[in-house]
C-alpha positions, 0 to 999 in steps of 0.5 A: 500499500502506497501513501502519497507524501501529500497525505502524510505530512504530519507523520513525515515532515520535511524539515526546513533548511537550517539556520545560517547563524554561527554554529561550531563543532568540536570533533575528534575520531578514533579507530582501534583494531580491537583485541582479536583482529589482525587488521582494521576493516573500519574506515571513517571520515569527517569533512568540511563540505566547503571544500570536502577536505577530510579533517586530520585528527591528532587532537580535538578539532574546532570546526566552523560549520559553513553554508555547505555543512560538515560530513561525518561517516563510519563504515565497517567492512566485511568479507575477510581482512583484505576485502573488508578494508578495501570495501570500507575505504572505497565507501569513504573515498567515493562518498567523499569524492562524490560529494566534492564533485556534486555538493560543493559546486552547487553552493546550496543550502536546500535540505532536499538537494543535500539529502539527494546528494548523500543518497546518490553518493551512497548508491554510487559507493555501492555500485563501485564496490559491487562492480569491483567484486564482480570483476575480482571473484576472490573478492566476491561477498565483500561489503561494508556498512555505511552510517553517513551524517551530514550537518546542514545548518541546525540539522543532521541528515543521515543515510544508513546502510547496515548496523553501524550507528549514530547516537545523539547525547542530549542532557546526559542521555544517548539515544540512537537516531539510526535503526539497524538493518539487521535481522534482530532489529526486524525480530524486535520490531515484530515482537518476536524477541526483546532487545536484551535477548537480542544482545546475546542472540547468536544471529545478532551479527546478521545484517540485511543490508550493506554496500557491495554484495548486491546491485541495489540497496535500500538506504534509510533516510533520516533527520535529526534537529541539533540543539546547543550542547548536543553530542553526536557519536557514530560508531561501528558495532565494535563498540555498539555491540558491547557498550550500551547507550547509558555507558556512552552517555556517561563517557560524554558527560564525564569527559569534556574533551572529545579525544578522551571521550573516544579513548574512554569508549575504545578502552571500554570495548577492549576491556569487554573483549575487543572482539571486533574493530572499534571506530568512534567519531564524536562531535559536540555542537555549539554556537548561537545558531543553535537553539537550546534543548526543549522538552518538546524536541524529538530525538530518535529515528525520524524518516525524511520524506523526499519530496515527490517520492511515495513512502511505503507503509510498513517501514517503521513501527508506526507504519506497522501500527497503522497497517494493524489499525487499517486491518481492524477497520477492514474486518468491521467494514468487510473489506479485503485487506492486503498487508503492505509489501514491507510487512509481507516480506517481514512475515515471509522472513520470519516464516522461513526462520520458524520453519527452519527451527521446526525442521531442526527440531523435527530432526532432533526429535526423530533421532531421539525416538529412533535411539529409543527404539534401538534401546528397546530392540537391544533390551 
């Protein structure tokens, strides 16, 4: 079921372009190989989009936010050491180059143009990695996550593929503003598993989207208004898979120096075993161009409504709830009802999992019964 944007403006507001008043960002980034891996397959970049030049980090950097904005990106490669490193580094390089070629010359401050450029850059990165793997069979299966955040004015616009994360820390609380494109997230949304159980599930590392493995990807486009004093944390799952949001918030509150924040979070992940590469990008926003936070502000995952594009129902929990409401209404009205495509696919995915569990159980039960029969025969 497709819903035209014109009828859902209240649910999917298109944010205005941000204020041009002075905004500054204190930034630091750190990547660590962890305690188990021999190679670091993570990559990151922070860049001033007035010229798309990467910012080097040997200490905290204070960066004025110009009309073209700032870029923050984390990528977590997969497919083996060489393939994973190549995939993540390619993703970062291609996204930055695309913005340099397509966004910088525009000299625009329009949110819709910015989001469209971020989305296209992500698509181009996917196509580049996919083609390279197709031309080099030894790299087949290479891929990478991508969490891309662009600050334009007073608003962060995010393009998400995979399960690296972005958090916003405000008033001592860290809240995730991206949504994992993972099997566990789907099961949580379907009510099949709790968030606590998902943290320890053996399938927690299964992601449903990545740059590279497939020719086409689904990019989650969201936005978040920024307030004075907010801290953005981007990280790979080497951190988020071990360190909870509460611990991330405590580190931000305890350490005014973002270099110390990043180091503290990396050390914490390593203390907990460090089984994966760990990457953290931290940015604190201030300046008169930002309003003070208020209780009415929304913080969290919020879809960006691309002008002129339809929104497919079933992509968010809100859509699933609306679908359930419409289903109940159709029962009372004796009207036929068809599940939204995304929800239908989700049900089919869960059905396959359940069938697999039942099949495995049947094999175990059959083996046990056969053993019992043999014991009876022997006796």
